[in-house]
N, C-alpha and C positions, 0 to 999 in steps of 0.2 A: 423585085417582088419578094415578099416575106414568106415564111414557111406556111402561113395560113392561106396563101394563094392570092392575097390582095396586094396590089402595087401601092405601097404607102408613100412613095416619093412625091414631093411637091416642089415647085420652083418659085422662088420669090426674087424678082429683079435679076434673073439670070443665074441665081445661086440655087443649086439643088440641095434639098434637105431630105434625109433618109425617111423622115416622117414629119407630119405637120405639128408636132407637139414641142414647144419651146419653153424653157424656163424664163420667167419674166425678170426684168431688171429690179434690183433692190431686194430680191428674195432668194438669190442664188449666189450671193457674194461675187467673187471673181471667178467662180467655176471650180478652181482648184480645191476649195474647201469641201466640195461634195464628192470628190473623186473616190473616196473610200466608202461612200454611202450609196451613191447612185451609179449604175452602169451607164456611163456617159455615152457609150456607143448605141444605147437603146433609145435615146431622145434625139430630136431633130437638131436642137441647138440650144444655146442659152445666151441671155443678154447680161452683160456685166453690170455691176453697180454703176451709177452715173459717174462719169469721169470729168473732172475739172482740170484746169491748167495747174492749179496749186492745191495742196491738201486742204480739206475742210473738216472741222470737228463736228459739224452738225448742230442741231438745236439742243437746248437744255432738257433734262428729264423732269417729269415723265413725258415721254414722246411716243409711246405706243400703248394702246389699251384695247381690250376685247369689247365688242359690242354685240347686240343681238344679230346673229347670222353674219358676223363679219368682224372687222377690226378697223381702228383708226390709227394712223401714224403721222408723225411730223418729225421724221428723222433729220430732215434738213440737209439731205444729199451729202451726208458724211462720206468721205472717200479719201484714199491715199494720194490722189493726184495722178495725172497721166504718166508723169516721168517715173514715179515709183512703181506704178502698175507695169510699165514696160520692163523695168529692171528686175522686179521681184516676182511677177506673175507670168509674163509672156513666155519666158523660156519653158516653163512647165506646160503652159497651154499649147505651145508649139509641139511639144512631145506628145501631148494628148491628141492633138489634131492628126498627127502622123499615124497613130494606131487606131483611131476611130474615124467615123465620118461626121462627127459633130461639128457644127458651125459656131464660131465665136462671133457674137455681135456686140460691138462696143457702143454703149449708151453714152452720149455726149451732152453736156449742158453748160450753160454760162449765164451771166447776167447782162452781157452785151453780145452783139453779133461777133465782135472781135474775139471774145472769150471762146466761143464755139470754134471759130476758125483756128485759133491757136492750138486747141486740142486736136482738131482734125489734121493740122500740119504735122504734129508729132506722130500721130497714129499712121499717117500715110507712109511713114518711113519704116514701119515694121511689118514683118510677115505674120500670117496667122489669123488676121481679122477678116471675116467674110463681108461684113457690111457695117454701116453705122446706123444707130437709132438715135434720132435727134429729139431730145426731150423739149417739147415746145410748151411745157407747163411752167416755165420759169419766168419770173418777173424781169422785165428789161429795165435796168436802173437808168439807162440813158433816156428813157421815155416815161419817167415818173412812176415806174413800177408796173406799167401795163404788162400783162402776161402775153408772151408771144402768141400762144395758141388761142387766145380769145380776141385777138385783134387781127383781122384779115390782112391789113397792110403790113403789120409787123411780121406776121407769119410768112407772107410772100417775100419780104426782104431777107428774112432769115434763111429760108429754103434756097432762094436764088444764090445767096452768098456761099452757103455750104456746098451746094452743087458745083459751083465754080471752083471750089478748093478741093473737094473730095476726090480721091482716086479709087473709091469703092462705091457701090450702090448706097443710096441714102433712103432710109425709112424714117418717116416722121411720126413721132408718138403724139397723138392729139389729145388735147384737154376736152373732157366732156362738159365742162362748165361754160357752154356756149348756147346760143339760141338755135343754130342750125349746124349740126355736125356734118351733114352732107355738104354744105357750102364750104366749111373749113377744109374738108377732105379734098374738094374740088380745087380750092386755092392752093393747097399743097401740091397737088398734081400739076396744076397749071404753072407753078413756079419751078417744076422740074423734079419733084419727088419721085422716086422709083417705087415706093410702097408707102402705105400708112399703117400705123398700129393704133388700136383704140379698144377700150377706153382707159385713160389714166384715172386716178382716183377722183371722187367727188368731194368738194369742199364741205366739211361737216363740223358740228360742234356738239360736245357732250359736257354736261354740268354736274358736278357733285352737289346734290341737293342739301347735304348736311353742312358743307362748308360754303356753299353757294359760289364756288370757284370753278373755273374750267378744269376738266380732268386732264387736259393736255397743257403743258406749260406755254406752248405757243398759241394758246386759245383755240384756234381752228386747226383741223388736220384733215388728211385724206381718208375717205371711207372706201374700203374695199371688201371683197368677200361675197358670199352667196346673196347677200341682201341687194347687191346692185346688178345681179346677173340679168334679170329681165330687161332692165333699162339698157344695159350694155349690148344685149342681143339686138334690141331695137335700133340702137345707134350704129352698130355694125351693118345692119341691113340698109339703113339710110345712106351710110357712106358707100357701101358697095353699089348701090343704085346710082350714085353720083359720079363715080370714077371708073376708069378702065385699068388702073394699076392694082396690084394685089393689096388686099386688106387683111391684116393680121388682127384677130379678135381676142379680147381678154376681158375679164371681169367676173369673178365668182365661179370659175371653173373648178369643180371638185371631182368630177367623174368623166369617163369617156362619153357618156350620154350628153353631158354638158358641152363637151367639145364638139360633138356632132351637131348640136343645136346651133352653135356659132358658124360651123361650116355651112349648114343649110341656109343660114341667114346671109351668106355671101363671103365668108372668110376663106382665105386660101390656107391659112394656118392659124394656130391659137397659141397664146402664151398663158402659162400657169404661174400664179404668184402667191396669193395668200394661203393656198392649200399647202404650200411647202412649210409653213410655220407649224401647222398641225401634224404634218407627216413629211419629213425631209425627203422621202422617196416618192412623193405624190406625182411628180412629173413623169418619172419612169413608169409608175403604175398606170397612169392615165394613157401613156403611149402604148403600153402593152395591151391594156384593155380595149383601146381603140382598134387595134389590129383584130382582136377577137370579135368585137362588135361588127366590124366590116365583113369578116368571114361569115359570121352567123347570119348576116343580112344580105349575103351574096353580092357584096360590093366589089367589083373587079378592080377598080382604081379609086383610091380615096379622093382624087380630084373630082370624081363624079358627084360628090356630095356638095361641092361648093356652089352656092346659089340654088340649091335644089328644093327649096321650100315651095310647096304647092299652094297657090292662093285659091 
């Protein structure tokens, strides 16, 4: 229980978090970059940049632009690779873990199921990772580029394979670019997922009307930020109504009040992403403000908010 009198602890797949505010993948680096900016002990956890078996350079520039009430990015999952991550970042993350209660969640991706499994096998051998977040928004090159998270059969195959290999809880990050997010969440649960996180970015396009060319080199990109929040809240609600496993919500969270909205919709915890680009301390600020909000509204346990929307 924090000093304001509210018990801020939440549990996801058997892992206890000091509070329900988590830094989202791709917006918080590998965690160590923010150590001198953010009081890591004040947030519940963070998700690493997506990790692949081999390093990736990502897409050509321009690959990130500002939009009305948000941003678009097509970074292309640039990362140092799981082996370099373990060698260069895990020792410091292990030290951080010892002196704080923060949980490190490793985001994993690939273009084939075997790619995912290879990364999982490497991570299984190291200490300091609390759980895995499986990025299901990647195209499966073995199936003609079909995205894992938009094909229920592929999603089921991926989750089952990962669960058989993983020695830690598995959270599946779902794509919002589907007809029924509730069904895809249910498929993930049925295949063995311990939790789901949503939403990932929406596929979007921006055009420079002077040059008549796409503003992003990769043509399309992922839209995130406040512009997507009402849709994300709706999708979190639908997912939470469809599964019994924890749902972690994200999509345009800038304030503690935004986080509360996701919790009321059915989320157990939230992830903060785009806000960190405008303010590197956004995750910590939202976590602190959420404590204050709960105290001001006489919330005894933050878990009481989950699914608390009154219809």
